[in-house]
C-alpha positions as CSV (number, residue, x, y, z in Angstrom):
1,D,-0.2,-7.6,-6.0
2,T,0.0,-5.6,-9.1
3,G,-2.9,-3.5,-10.2
4,V,-4.8,-3.4,-6.9
5,G,-4.6,0.4,-6.6
6,K,-1.9,1.1,-4.2
7,S,-0.6,4.0,-6.1
8,S,-4.1,5.4,-6.6
9,I,-4.7,5.3,-2.8
10,V,-1.4,7.1,-2.1
11,C,-2.0,9.7,-4.8
12,R,-5.5,10.4,-3.4
13,F,-4.1,10.7,0.1
14,V,-1.1,12.8,-0.7
15,Q,-2.4,15.0,-3.6
16,D,-6.2,14.6,-3.2
17,H,-6.2,13.6,-6.9
18,F,-7.4,10.5,-8.7
19,D,-5.8,9.5,-12.0
20,H,-7.6,6.9,-14.1
21,N,-4.5,6.3,-16.2
22,I,-1.9,5.9,-13.5
23,S,1.2,3.9,-14.6
24,P,2.4,0.8,-12.8
25,T,5.0,1.5,-10.1
26,I,8.5,0.4,-11.1
27,G,10.5,-0.5,-7.9
28,A,9.0,2.1,-5.5
29,S,8.0,5.7,-5.2
30,F,8.3,7.9,-2.2
31,M,5.9,10.7,-1.1
32,T,5.3,12.7,2.1
33,K,2.2,14.3,3.6
34,T,1.9,16.3,6.8
35,V,-1.4,16.1,8.5
36,P,-2.6,18.4,11.4
37,C,-4.1,16.6,14.4
38,G,-5.2,18.9,17.2
39,N,-2.2,21.1,18.0
40,E,0.3,18.7,16.4
41,L,1.5,18.0,12.9
42,H,2.1,14.4,11.9
43,K,4.4,13.7,8.9
44,F,3.8,10.5,6.9
45,L,6.7,9.2,4.9
46,I,5.1,6.8,2.3
47,W,6.8,4.1,0.2
48,D,4.5,2.9,-2.6
49,T,6.0,-0.4,-3.7
50,A,5.6,-2.2,-7.0
51,G,3.2,-5.1,-6.9
52,Q,4.9,-7.3,-9.6
53,E,6.4,-10.5,-8.3
54,R,9.8,-9.6,-9.7
55,F,10.1,-6.7,-7.2
56,H,9.1,-8.8,-4.2
57,S,12.7,-9.2,-3.0
58,L,13.0,-5.4,-2.7
59,A,10.1,-5.1,-0.3
60,P,12.2,-5.5,3.0
61,M,14.3,-2.4,2.3
62,Y,11.1,-0.4,2.2
63,Y,9.3,-1.7,5.2
64,R,12.4,-2.0,7.4
65,G,12.0,0.7,10.1
66,S,8.4,1.3,9.2
67,E,5.8,1.9,11.9
68,A,2.8,0.9,9.7
69,A,1.9,-1.0,6.6
70,V,-1.3,-0.9,4.5
71,I,-1.8,-4.1,2.6
72,V,-4.1,-3.5,-0.3
73,Y,-6.2,-6.0,-2.3
74,D,-8.6,-5.5,-5.2
75,I,-12.2,-6.6,-4.3
76,T,-12.7,-7.6,-7.9
77,K,-9.7,-10.0,-7.9
78,Q,-10.1,-12.9,-5.5
79,D,-6.4,-13.9,-6.0
80,S,-5.3,-10.5,-4.5
81,F,-7.3,-11.3,-1.4
82,H,-5.6,-14.6,-0.9
83,T,-2.2,-13.0,-1.3
84,L,-2.9,-10.9,1.9
85,K,-1.9,-13.9,4.0
86,K,1.5,-14.0,2.4
87,W,2.1,-10.3,3.1
88,V,0.9,-10.5,6.7
89,K,3.2,-13.5,7.3
90,E,6.1,-11.6,5.6
91,L,5.7,-8.6,7.8
92,K,5.3,-10.6,11.0
93,E,8.4,-12.7,10.3
94,H,10.7,-10.0,8.7
95,G,9.2,-6.6,9.5
96,P,9.7,-4.4,12.5
97,E,8.5,-6.0,15.8
98,N,5.7,-3.5,16.5
99,I,4.6,-2.7,13.0
100,V,0.9,-1.8,12.7
101,M,-0.8,-3.5,9.8
102,A,-4.0,-2.5,8.1
103,I,-5.8,-4.2,5.3
104,A,-7.6,-2.2,2.6
105,G,-10.1,-3.6,0.1
106,N,-9.9,-1.3,-2.9
107,K,-12.0,-0.6,-6.0
108,C,-15.3,-0.7,-4.1
109,D,-16.8,1.4,-6.9
110,L,-16.5,-1.7,-9.1
111,S,-18.3,-4.1,-6.7
112,D,-20.8,-5.0,-9.5
113,I,-18.1,-7.0,-11.3
114,R,-17.1,-9.0,-8.2
């Protein structure tokens, strides 16, 4: 869904920065981050896809070949939680066979407006 905070999560992970005025993603953006783990380096290639319905048809070209997907919802918007089922179904039916899926409830700092 749009406005759930996908770009904010990616920006925080990649740049360790939070922008209160981040613009909506148009299409998709791509970022990378290399993370040390023990004696190894793990490189994350991250596609941050737009949440607007008009971009839904583009999603398969971003998750094709992916090893993992994080499905984000906004804890203050119940509709975004219900949309999770649609994305899980989409990834199970059309995504890579062994894709790992994680669900993230975002905007926990706004729990008082739930």
